[in-house]
N, C-alpha and C positions, 0 to 999 in steps of 0.2 A: 199568688197561692190562690185557689176559688174557697175561700173562707168561710167555714158554714155558721153562719151568724149565732144558731141555738143549736144546742146539743140535747141528750136524753141527760136526766139527774143523774143517772146512774152508765156508765158508757163501759163497752168491752175493753178500752183500753187501761179503765183502775181497776177490773180483775186481772188479766193479765198481761204478757207480754206481747209486745205486736209480731217480735219474729220477722216474719219473710214481709210481713207488712211493712217494714222498716221501709223497701224499697220504693213502694208505692208514695210514702208518707214524704220521702225525698226528692220524687218528682214536683208531687202537690206543693212542697215549700217552697221551690226554686222554679218554680214556673211563673214568668209573669203574664196571667191571664187575667187579671181584676178590670181590667176594660173591657174585657170583652165578655167578660160576666154581667157587667154593668148594662153591657148594650145588648145585650138578648133578655135580662131582666126587664130592659126597659121597654124593648119589642113584645114581651109577652104582657105587661102593661098588668090592668087589675082582672086579670082572668084566674079562673081555677090552679092549683099551684100544687094536687096531689103528687108531682114528681119534682121536685125543685131543679131548677137550670143547674144550680151548682154541683148538686149530690149526680144527675145524668153525666155532665159533662167530668166528674170526677170516675165514673163509673168507665167512661169510655175510655179514660186514659190508663185506667187499672186493666182493661183488655188486652190494651199495646204491654203493659209492665209485665203481664203473668203470660203473654204467646195463648191466647184465647184466639183460634180463626176464624168465629163468627160471633154474630152477637147472641143469637140462643146456647152457644158454650160459655160465655158471659154469663147470661141470665140464671144458669144450671149452678155456676161460681157463687153466684150473690143469692141465692134460694136455700144454698148449704152451708156459707159461709157469713153469719152475722154481724161479727167483727171486721169483715170486707164489707158490708152495707154500713155499718156506721162511722167509719172512717170514709169513706165517701157520703156520709150524711143522709144517707137512704134506709126510710124506716119500713122499706117493704119493694119489690123487685119492681121494677117496669115492665108493663108490657113489651112486646117486639116492637109494637108501632111505636110509640114514644123513642125509643131509640132510631127509629127509620127519621122521624119527622124531625126531631134533634140532628142530626146528621147533615139531612138537607139545609136545614135553616145553616149551620156551620159554612155550609158551600155559601149561600146567600152573602155572608161575613167572612168569606175565605180573607179578604185584605186585610181587617182586625186578625184574622185566625195567622197567618202567614206572618204579621208583623210581630206574634211571638215569637218566633223564630228568626229573625233579626234583630230583636233585642238580646236575645240568650246571645246573639254571637259578638256581639258589645260586650258585655257581661263581659263573656269568658276572655275576651281580648283584654277587658283590666284586669281580669285574674292573674294569668301567663302570657308572662310579657314578650314573648315571641311566637306566641301563636299568629298563625299567616306568617309568617317567612317562607316556608317550605309549601307549595302549595301543588295539591295533583288534580286531577281531570279522568276521568272515566266514564264509558256509560254504562248500565247495567240492562237488560233483559228484566222485564215484568212479563210474563206469560199469563192468558188469561184462559181459563180453562171453560168461558162461554163460547157457545156455536157461532162463529162468523154470520154475517147477512147472508142469504142463499141469491147468489146471482140470479137465477132463474125465479125469484120472486122480491128483487130490490124495494116492495113498496110494503112490504109485510109491516104491522105495526110493531111497535116497542111493547116487550111482553116481559123483559125481565132476564130472558134467558138468553136472549144473544146480547153479545159485545156489539153495537152500532160502533162506536167510535175505534175501536181497535183493527190491527190491518196486520199485516206480513213482514216477516225481513228474512232475508237470506246473508250470514256471513258467512266468509270464505277466506281458511285462515291456510298457509303456510310455512312449511319448514325443510328443515334439513334434518337428516338421520347421522349417525355417525361414521355408517359407512359411505357418505357423500349422497346418497339416494334421496330425493325428495318426499315428502307428504303433503296431503292434501286434506284439511276437513272444513267440512259444510255444514253450519247451526241455522238451522230455522225455528221461528218460534212463529205466533200470531198475540199479540198484544202491543204493549207499548213498551218504551225505552225512558229509563230514569238516565238524566244526567247529570252528574254530582260533581263538586269542588271542594274537595277537604285538606283539613290542615295534614301537612304531611308526617310530622312529628307526635300531634297528639290522637291522629286519626278522630279527628271530629268535622264534624260538616259544616262548612261556611255558604255555600248556594248550591242549589238543586232548579231540576224544572226535571217532568216529566212530558212527554211529547208521542204519538204515534211511534209504533216499533222502525216504520221506514222512512224516518224523517234524517237527514244524515245530521254527524254531530257536530261540520265542524261550524255552521253559522248559528248554534246551540251555544256553541263553547265560548265564540263573538258576543251572543247574545250573555249571557251568563258576565262574561268579563266586562261590561257596560253597566249590566246590573250590580256588581261590586262596586264600581266605578261610582256609581250613583248611591247607593247606598251605604256604602263601608267603606269611605275612599280612603280612611286612614289608614286599613287593614290591605288596601292595596300598597298603600305606600310604603309600607313597611314589608313588602313580599321580597324576596330575592332570587326566588327562584319557583317559576313554574312546570310542572311535569306531565308528561300527558306519552301516551302510547302512538306507534307510528299511525291511528287512525288518525292524529290530529296533525298530521305533520302536513301546516299548510303556513304558506310564507308569508302571508297575511298576515295572520297568529302571529308567527315567529315576530314579524318589524312591529305589529301595534304591539307587543310585549313588551319591547326595547325602547320604540320611538317615543310611547306615549307612556309610557310606568318605568321607564329603565327595568324592568324586570327581564332576567334571565331565562329564556326557554330550554327547556332540556326535553326536548321530544323525540323520540324514537324518529329516522327517517324512515321514507320507500323508495327505492332505487326507478327511480323517474327517466333516467337513462337511455334509449333506444340505440338498436344494432349491435348491442354488442361493447358497446363503448367504454373503456374500463375507466379511462383517464383525462386530464384536461388538461391541459396545457395554460399556468396562471397566467395572469392580463399583462405581458410588456416584457416575458420570462420565454427563453427558450427551453431551460433546461431544468424546470421546477413544476411538477402536475401534483393535480390532486384527484381522488375521485370519488366517488357521491359520498361517501363517510364521513369526508372533512380529514381525510388524512394524507399530507402532502409529502412527495416524495422529488429527489433530486438523483440528476443523470450525470454520471460522472464523464464530463467532457472525453477523456481519453478513451476507456472500457467501458464506457454506458452503462456498467452497474446502476440498479437503480436501489436508493436506499431511504429511508425514512427518517424524516426531518426532525426533529426534536424539538417540543411545543415551548416556545418562549413567556408565554403570558399573553394577555388581553391589555392593549392600550384605547382607556377607555378615551381619553381627549381626542385622538387619532380614531377611534375605531374601528381599529385594526388587528389584527394576530400575529403572533410574533414566532416564526418559526427560524431554529438556529440551524446552523451547516452541523451535521452529520460527523463528519473530518476532525472539526472543532470541538462540538460540543462532548464526545465519545470517545474522541483521540484516535479515530479509524484511519488508516492509510487511506489517500486518496490519491491516486498519480493523476489527476486531473484537477487541482487543488487548484494551482499557478493558473490555471485557463477560465476557471470557474467564474462565475459573475456575482456569486453567492461565496464570499468568502468567510465572511462571519453569521450574518442572517438575512431573513426577508420578511417583510411586512407584506400581509394581506388584507385588503381592505373587505368589509363585511359585503360590499358591495359587487364584490367579487359573483357572490351568488349566498343571497339571505337565507335562504333554508340551510346549505350548510356549512357559512361560516355565520357562527352566531356567539354570543359575547363569552357565552362557557364550551369552549373547543372541545368540536365532538372527538377528537382521538386524545381526550386528556384522562389520567386517572381520576381526575375530580369529577369529570361529567357522568363515570361509568358509577363510584360512587354516588352521586346525588341520586342518578337515575334508578337506582335499587329503591328506595325511597317510593317509588310509583305503588308496589304492591298494596301501600297502606290504605288506599281507595277501592282496593281489589277487596282487604280485609273488612272493612266499613258495608261492599256492597255484600261481603257472606255475613257478617251480620245480619243485615238487612232482611237475606233469605232465611235464616236460622230461627234467630231470637224475635225476628217482628214477623214473620209470619206471612213474607211474600215469596214462598217455596209452593205454598198450597192456601190458596185466598178463595174466595167469593166473589171478588169487587170487578161490578161491572162498569163500564166505562170512564171517559176521562178524564173528568173533574172530579168523580169519585177516588179516581188513583190517586192525581196529585193532593187531594186533601189525608188519603190515609198515609203515602209518603211524609206529606207535610207531618200528620202527627206522630210518625213514627222518631222522623230526625229531632220534634223536639222534645219528645222521650229522651232520647240519646242526649242533647244537649241539655235537659236540664238534671238528668242522673250525674251527666257531669262534672255540671257546675256544685249538684252537691258533695260530691266525692272532695270536691276542690276545698268547698267550704266547712269540710268537716277531718282536713288534714290527711286526706285519702288517695292523695295523688297514685299511688301506685296502682288503685283500685280503676284509676278515670276510665282504660274503656271496657269493665267490665260492666255488664246490662245482668247478670244474675246471680252477682255476691251481694248477701245482704249489708248492710249500711255499719 
């Protein structure tokens, strides 16, 4: 907490209850920012201290907590709310340039700022024993409302009205209707992309990165995984499942998760097979095949009838998936049972295809159940839009956008930590309810 060393003799908090300001107090009390405050105060030295470092920092956090879309909106709130000024540690409202310079100073100390985020992740991991056991990753569009740099005038000076770091992105979604017809949806935006890893059970962030909108998600996912391994190795050791949509369908990522960390990838798969190929024979078998989704079938040697085999579990020591004969497992009458080479079960090595055959089999009920938890990261993205104002913002530039995302995620974690310490675990996801 950025502690205010000296307060007025009579403060607003002694006259009336804080009310909704309790939410801000919850964040200020649980944010491990003392090291950053000392660095900023030492940087200021013996200069004028009309607007204390801690007061301006607390005011910026207040702007995030109370969903102010701009600095001017925050300044108007500070001007009319003496109780808020007192809680932040300000005697008067700082002018706009004070906030602008302070935010620029935060960018210079961004390593120390983001260290607060990592410290909060570790603190919450200690408070929540199962924190990190199921992780989910997703990318979120951060659209900027600034004008792009003109192609006809690439040498125009930076004037604050254009975003020189943002670029364009185009994503195409395909689907199928109930009547069998297909649909296509194209989404375009100009700006950036937030790559976010969250705990899927508690819906809290554990790692993030902000890049230009056009940057592919897969290399960023590898970088985030390496960052987690470096900064939070114990969190990664406790992780059992890693969830992602089909945009993260990457054989190298799936292999890396299991081979290096023994984490089971639960990532949706794309159909990469060409020329209308529907099934492939399992290596060494003549009547057992699988499709691109990992569903395994056997063919009756007499009638040629195709039946789906029953999943029998994953054998860790052999790194194989076991599939049982449907006739033996379900009691089906199969005329070719005696001639079939698979009389009881078959083991399929993951090396058959690492994308298709994962430690948690794609056809299993558990895979489908775990994959439903992936929507947690989408809900966190929704809170960033609605509760933290990323749907309508005035941020320009990649460094400022990354700083603003980091501050918002820090507030989210600090508030969650406060809820846990106040024995309000049922409100751990809430950003607007009073403490």
